[in-house]
C-alpha positions in Angstrom: -48.1 8.6 7.9 -45.0 9.7 10.2 -45.0 10.4 13.8 -42.0 11.7 15.7 -40.0 9.7 18.8 -39.3 12.4 21.6 -36.8 11.9 24.2 -35.0 15.4 24.6 -36.5 18.4 23.3 -33.9 21.1 21.9 -33.7 24.2 19.7 -31.5 24.4 16.7 -29.9 28.3 16.6 -30.2 29.6 13.0 -28.3 32.6 11.6 -30.7 35.8 11.6 -31.1 38.2 8.8 -32.5 41.3 9.2 -35.3 42.9 7.2 -35.5 47.0 6.7 -37.5 48.7 9.1 -39.2 50.3 6.7 -40.6 46.8 5.7 -41.3 45.6 9.3 -45.4 46.2 9.5 -45.5 43.8 6.2 -42.7 41.4 7.6 -44.9 41.1 11.0 -48.2 40.1 9.2 -46.4 37.8 7.0 -44.5 35.9 9.8 -47.7 35.6 11.4 -49.2 34.1 8.6 -46.7 31.5 7.8 -48.6 30.1 11.8 -51.7 29.9 9.7 -52.1 27.0 7.8 -54.8 27.9 6.2 -53.7 31.5 5.4 -54.3 33.1 2.0 -50.8 33.1 0.9 -49.0 31.1 -1.6 -45.9 29.5 0.0 -43.7 26.0 -1.1 -42.0 24.6 1.8 -39.0 22.5 1.5 -38.5 20.4 4.3 -35.6 18.3 5.2 -36.4 15.6 7.7 -33.7 13.2 9.8 -34.7 10.4 11.8 -32.1 8.2 13.8 -31.7 5.3 15.8 -33.9 3.0 13.5 -33.9 -0.8 14.0 -30.9 -2.8 15.4 -28.3 -1.4 13.2 -29.6 2.3 14.5 -30.3 3.4 11.0 -30.9 6.5 9.6 -34.1 7.9 7.7 -33.7 11.2 5.2 -37.2 12.8 4.2 -37.7 15.5 1.8 -41.4 16.9 2.4 -41.9 19.3 -0.8 -45.6 20.7 0.7 -46.9 23.5 -1.7 -50.0 25.3 -0.4 -52.2 27.3 -2.6 -55.2 29.2 -1.6 -57.8 30.1 -4.2 -60.7 32.7 -3.8 -63.9 31.2 -4.3 -65.8 34.3 -3.4 -65.7 37.4 -0.7 -66.4 35.1 2.1 -64.6 31.8 1.2 -61.4 30.5 0.6 -59.8 26.8 -0.5 -56.5 26.1 0.6 -55.0 23.3 -1.0 -51.8 21.6 1.1 -50.2 18.8 -0.7 -47.6 17.0 0.5 -44.8 14.9 -1.6 -42.1 13.2 0.2 -38.7 11.9 -1.2 -37.5 9.4 0.8 -34.1 7.8 1.9 -33.9 5.0 4.3 -30.5 3.0 5.3 -31.4 -0.7 6.1 -32.5 -1.0 10.0 -30.8 -4.4 9.8 -26.9 -4.9 9.3 -26.1 -5.8 5.9 -29.6 -4.8 4.7 -30.0 -2.6 1.1 -30.9 1.2 1.5 -34.3 2.4 -0.1 -34.7 5.5 -2.3 -37.7 6.7 -3.9 -40.9 9.4 -3.6 -43.4 7.7 -1.1 -47.2 8.3 -1.3 -48.7 11.7 -1.7 -51.2 13.1 0.8 -53.2 16.4 -0.6 -55.6 18.6 1.9 -58.4 20.4 0.7 -59.6 23.4 3.1 -62.5 25.5 2.8 -62.0 28.5 5.3 -63.9 31.5 5.9 -61.8 34.8 4.1 -61.9 36.1 7.9 -62.0 34.9 11.4 -65.0 34.8 13.2 -66.1 37.5 15.7 -64.3 35.7 18.2 -61.0 35.2 16.3 -61.4 31.8 15.4 -59.8 30.8 12.3 -61.1 27.7 10.8 -61.0 25.2 7.8 -62.2 21.6 7.2 -62.6 19.6 4.1 -61.3 16.0 2.4 -57.9 14.6 2.8 -56.6 12.1 0.2 -53.7 9.6 -0.1 -52.4 8.8 -3.3 -50.6 5.1 -3.9 -47.5 7.0 -5.8 -44.6 5.8 -4.2 -41.9 4.5 -6.6 -41.0 1.5 -4.6 -43.5 -0.6 -2.8 -41.7 -1.1 0.4 -41.7 2.6 1.3 -45.2 3.0 -0.2 -48.9 1.6 0.9 -50.3 0.9 -2.4 -53.7 2.0 -1.3 -55.6 4.7 -2.3 -57.2 6.6 1.2 -59.1 9.4 1.7 -61.1 10.7 5.0 -61.7 13.9 6.4 -59.3 17.0 8.0 -59.8 20.4 9.8 -57.7 22.9 11.3 -58.5 25.6 14.1 -56.7 27.9 15.7 -56.8 31.4 17.4 -54.1 34.3 16.8 -53.5 36.7 19.7 -50.7 39.4 19.4 -47.6 37.2 19.1 -49.2 34.2 19.9 -50.7 31.2 17.7 -52.5 28.2 19.2 -54.4 25.4 17.8 -54.3 22.6 15.6 -54.8 20.5 12.6 -56.5 17.0 12.8 -57.2 14.4 9.8 -58.3 10.6 9.6 -57.3 8.6 6.6 -59.3 5.0 5.4 -57.7 3.1 2.5 -60.5 2.3 0.3 -58.9 0.8 -2.8 -55.7 -1.0 -3.7 -53.2 -3.9 -3.6 -55.4 -6.6 -1.4 -52.2 -8.3 0.1 -51.4 -4.9 1.8 -52.8 -4.0 5.2 -55.7 -1.8 5.5 -55.4 2.0 6.6 -57.4 3.4 9.3 -54.8 6.4 11.0 -55.8 9.6 12.8 -53.2 12.1 12.6 -52.9 15.1 15.6 -50.8 18.3 15.1 -51.5 20.7 18.1 -49.2 23.6 17.9 -48.1 26.6 20.0 -46.0 29.3 18.7 -44.8 33.0 19.4 -43.5 35.3 16.9 -41.3 38.2 17.9 -40.9 41.8 16.1 -38.3 40.6 14.7 -39.9 38.0 12.5 -38.2 35.3 14.7 -41.0 32.1 15.6 -40.6 29.8 18.3 -42.9 26.8 18.0 -43.9 23.5 20.3 -46.1 20.8 19.3 -46.7 17.1 17.9 -47.0 15.5 14.9 -48.8 12.3 16.1 -50.7 9.6 14.3 -52.3 6.6 15.8 -53.0 3.2 13.3 -56.0 1.8 14.3 -55.2 -1.3 12.4 -52.1 -2.3 14.5 -53.4 -0.1 18.0 -50.3 1.7 18.1 -49.0 5.5 18.3 -46.2 7.6 16.8 -45.8 10.2 18.8 -43.1 13.2 18.3 -42.4 16.2 20.5 -40.8 18.6 18.3 -39.5 22.0 19.3 -38.3 24.6 17.0 -37.4 28.5 15.6 -37.9 30.0 12.4 -36.6 33.4 11.0 -38.5 35.0 8.0 -35.5 36.7 5.8 -35.3 38.5 2.3 -33.2 38.0 -0.7 -33.3 41.0 -2.5 -37.6 41.0 -3.0 -37.9 37.6 -2.2 -39.3 36.7 1.1 -38.1 33.0 2.8 -38.3 31.4 5.8 -35.6 29.1 7.1 -36.2 26.8 10.4 -34.7 24.4 12.4 -35.9 22.2 15.1 -35.3 19.1 16.6 -37.4 16.0 17.9 -37.7 13.5 20.7 -40.0 10.3 20.1 -41.8 9.7 23.3 -44.0 6.8 21.8 -43.1 5.0 18.7 -43.3 1.4 17.0 -40.9 -1.6 18.3 -37.6 -0.5 16.2 -38.6 3.0 15.5 -36.6 5.8 15.5 -35.4 7.7 18.7 -35.2 11.1 17.8 -34.7 13.6 14.8 -33.8 16.7 13.0 -35.5 18.7 11.0 -34.5 21.9 8.5 -36.9 23.6 6.4 -36.6 26.5 3.6 -40.0 28.3 2.9 -40.7 30.2 -0.2 -43.3 32.7 0.3 -45.1 34.4 -2.6 -47.5 37.1 -0.9 -50.1 39.0 -3.2 
């Protein structure tokens, strides 16, 4: 479970690629769909994260999150959206002279049942279970625990604005008895603004509260993304920076994110 450590939020500039004027309406709708975690849209974000200032050695941690989002139409009123996070991690030693670690971390997979259309008041929502799989290739970057719990998302889109939040809670239910139990709440409030040029500005946090250790991980993050096309393939390119407002002792001070999202609109 990851939380950011905010200290000074700033934006990364991205090179903007234009979309043909004839496709602007479709591109606008697609750019807004990307701000909806339970949109009926197949996407594959590849998210690169760098966190700096870890431990007395000011170490760096690099995490690639591969996050396929796949919706399934259950009937005319209801969709099932699966969201999976597969982390690949390289962590420098937080102390001088220590060894670095690399490998796959624990996979988190969420399932959202979501109405196919917003409510009469424009609310979009989804809810279901979330699972933590002990898939880490090195026990030093994994929990060795299987966990589960509830997850939900609630948002509204008004014109170019999208605002809402995603939450989940995971408890460990089985696994290595020598490892610490898990009871963690993840909070992801977000606010975004999308322009007619399919540029989106976002601000939010991906905070985690660890109930076993009574501690917060609170990264405040701001970023910008651009929807582009390569031939007929739509892609979103994103950059962001974060400051860790709260973190465990020895945690990161600040971080950067660069993402490429492959899109497969129906």
